[in-house]
N, C-alpha and C positions, 0 to 999 in steps of 0.2 A: 504494500500500500504506500506508494510514493506520494508525497504531498508537496504542493508548491503553491504559494500565493505571491504574486509580485505585481504591484500596481504600475500604471503607465507613467506616472510622474514620480521621479526619484529625487529627493532632496540631497544634494551633494555638498555636505559640510566637511571641510578638510579636517583630518585628525592631527595634522602635523604639529599644530600649536600645542596640543594637549599631550601627545604621546611622547614627545621628546626623543624620537628616533631620528638621528641625522641621516641624510641620504647615503652616506658612505658606511653606515654601521653594518656590522655582521648580524645576520639573523639565522635562526635554526631552520634551514631549508633542506629537505630531501628532494633532490632535483628530479628524479624520475622514479615512478612506481605507482601502484594502484592505491586509490584512496584508502580502502580498508586496510591496506598493507603499510600505511604510515607507521614507522617503527622507531622507537627509541632504543638505542643499543645496536651495536654493530654485529652481534652474533650470539651464539649460545654461551660462549665463555665471557665472563665479565672482564673488563680491563683490570690491570693491576692497580690496586689502591695505593696512591702515593703516600709516602711517609715523610715526616720532618727531616729525617736523616738523609733523604735522597739528594738534597741540594742545600748549600749554604748561600747560593746566589740569591739576593733578595727578591728579584722579580719571579724567579722560578719557585722559590719558597712560597711566596704569596699565591702564585698560580696553583700550586699543590694544595695549599690551605683551602682554596675555594673549590676543591673537589673532595675534601676530607669527609664531609658530612654525608656524601652520597653513599647509598647502600643500606645495609641493615639498620633500621631505625632504632633498634634497641641499643646499639653500640655507637650510634652517630656522635653523641655528645663526647664520648671517650676519645673517639678519633680526632675530633676537633680540638679538645683540650690537650692532646698530645703535641700539638703545634704551638701551644701557648706557654708563655712563661708561667711558672708555678703560681705566682700571686694573681696573674690575670686569669688563669684557669680556675682558681678558687672562687673568683668573683663571677665567673661566667654563668649565666642563668641555666637552669635545668630545663628539660623538655625535649620533645622529639620533632617539633615542627621545624621545617626548613624553608627559608626564603629562597626562591629561584630568581636569579637576577641576570640581566644581560649587561655585559660591559659595553658601553656605548663609545668608549675610546680605549685605545691600548693603555695598559698600565705604564706609569712613568717612574723612573728612578735615576737620580743623579749619583754617579760614582762617588763613593766615600760617605754618602749621607745615609741616615737610618730610615727615612720615609720612602714608602712605595705608594704612589697616589693611584687609586682606582676610581673610576667614574662609572656608575652603574644605575640601572633602572630596575626597580622591583617589578617582576612580572606576575608573581603569585606565590602561594604557599603550598608546599607539599606536606600533607599531614602524614602521621605515622601509619594511618590506615590506608595509604595509597591514594587518597583523594587529592587532586590538584585543584586549588581554588584560585582562579585568576583574579587580579585586582584591577581597578580602574587605572589606566596608565597615567603616570605622573612624570614630572621632569626628572632627569637624571640628577643624582647627588654624588658628591665626591667625598672620599675618605682617605686620610693618610694613615696607612698601617705602618707602625714602627717595627723594625726588625733589628735584632741585636743579640749579643751573648748573654748568658745567665751564669753567675759565679758558680764554679764547680761543676758545670754541665757542659758536655761537648756540643759543638754545633751552634746554629743560629735558631732563635725563637721569634715568634710573633709577640711583641711586647705590648701592643695596643691594637685592638680590633673592635669592630661593631659588636654590640652585645646581643647577637642573634646568630644562629647557624645559617650559613648562606652557601649555596652552590650556584655556579654559572649554568646558563641554559646548555652550554656545551657539555658540562659534566652530567647534567640531567639526561641529555641525549645519549651519553655514553654508558651510564650505569643503571638504566631502568628500561623496562619493556612494558607496553600497555597490555592490560588484561581487563576483560569485561566480566563483571558479576551482574546478577539479575535479581530483581524483586518483583513479586506479584503486584499488579495494580490493585487499587482499593476495591475493585469489583471482582477480583480473582478471576478475570477473564483472559489475562495474558501477562507476559513478563516484560519488564521495563529494564533496559540496559543501564549500567552504571560504570563508567570508565574509571579504572584504577591504574596504578603504576607499581609494578613488581620489581624489586631490586634484582638485577641479573645475578647477584651473588647468592640468591636463594636457590638451592638445588631443586631439581624437579621433584624429588621424593618429598621435599618439605612444602612444596607449593600448595597442596590441598589443605594443609593445616593453616597456612597463611590465609588462604581464601576463606576458610571457615571462620577464622578470626574476624575477617571483614564482614561476613554475613551475620555473625552473632553480635556485631556492633550496629552502627546506624548507616542508613543510606547517605549519599552525598546530600548536603543541606538543601540544594535547590530542588531535590526530588522528594523531600520528606512528605509533602502534602498529597502526593499522587500515588504513593506506593505503600505497601504493608511491610513493616519490619517483621522479623521472626518474633514469636511470643516473648514477652519480657522475661528476662532471666535465662534465656537459652544459652547454653555453653557446651563446648566439647568436654567430655569426661576424660579424654586422653587424646594425645596427638594422633593424627590420622596416619596409620601405618602405610608402608609402601604397598603399591598394588601387587597382589599376589594371585597367581592363577587367573589373571584378567579380572580380578575382583577388588573393588575399593570398599573398605569398611569404615563407616563413620559412626562414632558413639557419642550421643548427646544426652543431656540430662532430661528428666521428665518434663521440664517446662517447655521443651521443644514442641510437644504435642500434648497440651494440657487436657485434663478431663473435660468432657463436654465439647471438644473440638469437633467440627463436622467431619463426615466420613472420608472426605477427600483431602484432609489436611496433610496426612503423611505422603500421599501421592504427589501433592503439590510441592512439598518439601523435597522429595526425591527429584522431581523435574527441575526445580530451581537449582539444586545442587549439581545436576548433570550439565546444565547449561553453564553454570558458573565455573566448573572445573575444566571446561574445554580450553585448550585442545586435547587434554587428557580424555580419552573416551573408553574407559573400561567396559567390558561387556556386561558385567554384573555390579550392581550397587547393593550393598548390605548396610542397612541403617538400624542401629540399636538405640532405642529410646528408654532411658532410665533402666529399670530392672526387667523390662519386657524382653521377650525373645526377639532376636534380630529378624527384620523383615528383608527378605532377599528378592531382588527383581532382576531377572535375566532379560536382556534386550528390551527393556521397557520403553514404551513410547514417551518421547519428551520433546522432539524437535518442533512439533506444531505449536507448542506453547509460546514460541517466539514468532511474532508476526513477520519479522525480517526473513525467517527461514521459508515462509510461504510465498515469498516474492518469486517471480518468474526469472528463469535464466535468460530468456529472450523476450523482453516485454513488447506488447503491442504499441505501435507508435502512430501519432496523429499530428496534424498541423491544420492551420486555418488558411483557406485560400478563397478570397472573394466572399468572406463571411460564412463559409461552409466548412464544416469539419470533414477532413479527408484523411484516409489512411496513407501511410508511407508504403511505397512499393516493397521495401525491404522488411516490412513488418510481418509478423505472423498474422494469419487470417486476412491478408491484404485485400482479398476480394469480398470479404464478408460485409454485411451492412454495419453501419455505425451502431455500437451498443446503445440500447435503451431508447435513443431518440428516434422518433418517426421521421421518415424522409421529408415529409411536408414541413416539419418544424426545424429542419437543419438549414437555417438561413439567417442572415443578418446577425451572426454571432461574432462577438469581439474577443471573447475569452471563454475557456471551457475547462472542466475537470471531469474525468470519467474514473470510476472506481468500481471494484467488485469484491464481493465476499465469496464464500464457497457456494452460495446458492443464488445470490442476487447481484444486480448491477445498478449503479447509481450514476446520474448525470447532473451537473450543475453548469449552466451557461449564462453568460451575460449577453443580452441582445441590445442592439442599439448603441448609441454613444452620447456623450454629453449629458444634458439634462434628461434625455429620453432613455438612458441606460437602465435596464431592469435585470434582476437575477431571476432565473427560472430553474426548476428542478424536476427530476423524474426518477422513478425507481421501478424495477421490474424483475421478474424471475430471469435467470440467465437465459439468453437466447431469445427473449421476448422484448417488445417495445411498449412504450407507454406515452401518454400525453405529458407535455411539460407544463408545470404549474407555476404561476408567478409567485414569488416570495414577497410577502407584505412588508412595508415600512422601509424598503430599500430602493433608492433611485439616485441617479446623478453620478457622482464621481466614484465609481466602483472599480475595485481592483480585480484580480483574477481569483475565482473561487477555488477552494480546495476541500476535499473530503478528508477529515481527520479520522473518523471512525465509521465504518460501514458494516453493520451486523448482518448475520445470516437470516434473521427472522423477517417477517413481512410487515413489521410495524414501522412505518415511515418516520415516525417521531423519534425512533431510537438512533437514527443516523445523526452524525455531528459534522457539519461543514463550517468553514470559516471564510470570511471575505472582509476586505476593508472598504469602508465608505468614508471618503474624506480623511483618510489616514487613521481612522478608528476601526478596531476589529469588532465584527459582529459574528454571531453564530446563527446557523440555520439548520433545519432538518430537511427531510425529503418529502414533507407533506405539503409545502407551500405556505405554512403558517408564518406569522410575522417573525422576522429576524430579531435577535436580542443582542444588545451591546454586551461585549465580554468585559466583565469588571476585573480590575487588577490594581494592586497597590504599586506605587512607584513607577507608573508607566513612563517610558523614556521619551514619549512625544509622538509625533506623527509617524505612523508605521508605513513604510514604503515597500517592503518586501517581507514575506513570511513563508516559512516552510515547516512542515510537521514531520517528525520522525515516523518510521514504519510502525512503531508501537502505538502511535496516536496520542501520546502524552507529553512528548518533549518538543519544544518549539524553538526554532531559530528565527530571528527577525532583524530587520534593518530599520534604523530610525536615525535621522540626522547624519547619515553617512557612517554610522557605527553599527557594530554587530552585537546582538544580545542573545541570550538563551533564557528560557523560562519553562515552567512545567504547566501543563493544561490539566485542570481538574474538571471532570464531568460527572462526579458521583453525587453531587448535591442537587438542590433545586435550580441552581444557577451554574452556568459554565464560567469558570474563572481562570485567570492566569496568575501564577506566583510572581514574586518580585523578579524583574528581569536582572540578569547578571551580565555585565559587560564582558565581551570576549574580544581580544585584540589579535587578529591574524598577523603573523610575521610579515613584514615588508609591504603592508598596505597602508596608505594614508587615509583612504576613503573606501568604504564598502558600499556597493550599489545593489547587489543582488545575492541571494543565497538559496541553496537547495540541498537537502540531505542526500548524500550519495553512498552512505553505509549506515549501519546502526550507531556508529560512534564518530562519524566525520561528515563534513560539509563540503560542497562545492561553493566557492566564494568568488565573486567577481568584484574587482575594485581597482582603484588608482594606485600605482606604485610611486615611490619617491621621484622617479624620472618623468612623472606626469603621463605615463602610458598605462593603458588598461591591461590587466592580466586575469587569468582564471587559475585559482589555486584550490587544492584539496586540503582541508584543514581539520585537525582534530577538534572535537566539540568544545574543548577547553582552550583552544587557540595555541597550544604549545608548539606544534610542529606542522609543517606544510609540505606538500608536494606541488611543485609548479607543473601545471598541465599545459598552459600557454603563457609564456612569459611576456609577450608583447603582441597585443591584438589591435594596436593603434590608439589614437586619441579620442575616438568616438565612445561616448559613455555607454556602458552595458546597462540596459534597462530591464532585462528579463533573463532569468537563468532557470533551467530545469534539469533534473537528473533523475535517474532511476537507481535506487540504492542496490548495492551488491548484497547478495545473500551472504551471511556470515560463514558459510561453508565454502565460499569461492573467493578467498582473499587475494588470490594471485591475479585476478582480472581487473580491468579498468571499468569504472561505472560509466554508462553512456550519459553524456551531458550535451546540452545545447544552450546557446545564448543568443540574445538579440541586441544588436547595436546598429544605430542609424537606420532602423526599420528592416534590416536584413537579419535572417536567422542563420546561425552557423553551428555546425557540429564540432565538438571539441575532440579532435583527433591529434595526430602528431603536428598538424597545422590546421587552422580553421578551414572547414569545407562548407561552402554556402549551400543552403537549402533552396532548390529551384523547383519550379512547377513539375518538371519531368520526374522528380522524385516521388510525386504523389499519384495515387490511383485515380483513374477516371477524371483526369483534368486536361483541359485544353488550354495551353498557355495563352495569357492575355498580356499585351504590352503594358508596362508600368504597373503590373500587379504582382506583389510579392507573396510568396509563401511565408507565413510567419507563425509565431506563438506555438512552436512544437511542444507536444506533451505526451505523456504515457498513460496507458490504462493502469491505474494503481492496483 
């Protein structure tokens, strides 16, 4: 279920004044690779952890110091203090949180002097539970670290340092690898991904214990209101032993499945664990709760609990031509009728979204333009068509609609769609009932682009040229968004469009420091990026769409399209323009562009 919403008008407010990233600064970029394969760490073996004794040269010592905290969070403080003079180490605060910083200028040291000047920008905080929390970009700050000897001790020490553990983004990229754990949404209908970072120093045999520690803790703070934690007090009763005879055994206390829990609680727990420990895929899971006999499951179903797994390997592709939805010739079912929408209603369309569940298909289209623009919806059993119904209370400056949640049942009010009107987000269903404004605290302002993750609960949006993430809650009487968190993609001054391209990453279009537009694939926390197209010209990108990769196909590239200057382009090794000849049943007309490509979610 790929989701995208991007309005025609994009506010382009430059970030350069607030982010403090100079044009010539280094950024953490992985130049080539699939979006879902964005990777921190260069391989299976962790790099060698630097020690104080490795160098007495002041700049090298400081560089090693800015790597020392990376790795096992339990011993991070000890590794940092080993670089510090004893009195400085004694005053150094305790804790496991690590600030991730980017050095915006090379460190400076004058021969014979004690100070090494570093200039850095704080990017975020890496928590002991593997959560990375980005912060609002601020201006760089400078600090003079003093280096010198300590009486009676060999070598050089850090005599004065900032009172917090810090690592550079380069060290972060070298010492950690991304891992995804999962939580059930509040309706227990599907799993919601939560991106974490595992130290490469954790052996494979110990990783299930680390992951269980994350799961018996809390979700990332931005997801708290849209997911269920494990029951309060859930803990491992022993470390998870190594996989033996293709069997993983997990022992939890009685609180994990408390008395009175519904009959599927243990099954949901098992499915949650199986997704969270991937890519480890033992054939058998054995779960022991308290003093009960272990429950053993061989080849148990769990993959379908993750909506991203149900995505197609080869999605159906569409575009608009002359106000009519057309299939692309390279698309599956290229000669079939357009889903849901009757042929007579397929006209005067300016934007569209098509989605499907296991049993039903859904359509949302904007017809007309300007003050006459209207949102219309339809839903039908797969393979059938239905009349499109106008949605009340929406007209005028409408963005592109998106389906966030499309259920299997035939209740049209259970579907959840989103659209912007005048830069404000509204929700709608498939019945044609009045749309409702989506309420949220801390709204960043006029929303110009919005995309929903395959799970239907995580949102990426653009406002004022900046990228944000938020969680969508649909379990109460009102559909709401949590507080938006700012995400800063590396190497972009301004963001103009966004689309999810995997369950943990985004396709992002924006302006680079050289005032040229680019398309990047970026982790949802903004830490790392893959450059898909480094220079697509000075024409602003006003629309971006992608079809997320399934989490079982990380080696592939997600299909992506963008629109700039009224033309649509496919993101390949270089931009490839969408032309009428790419569409089914189209006779090319002069001065008429194929535009607004999209996918069947």
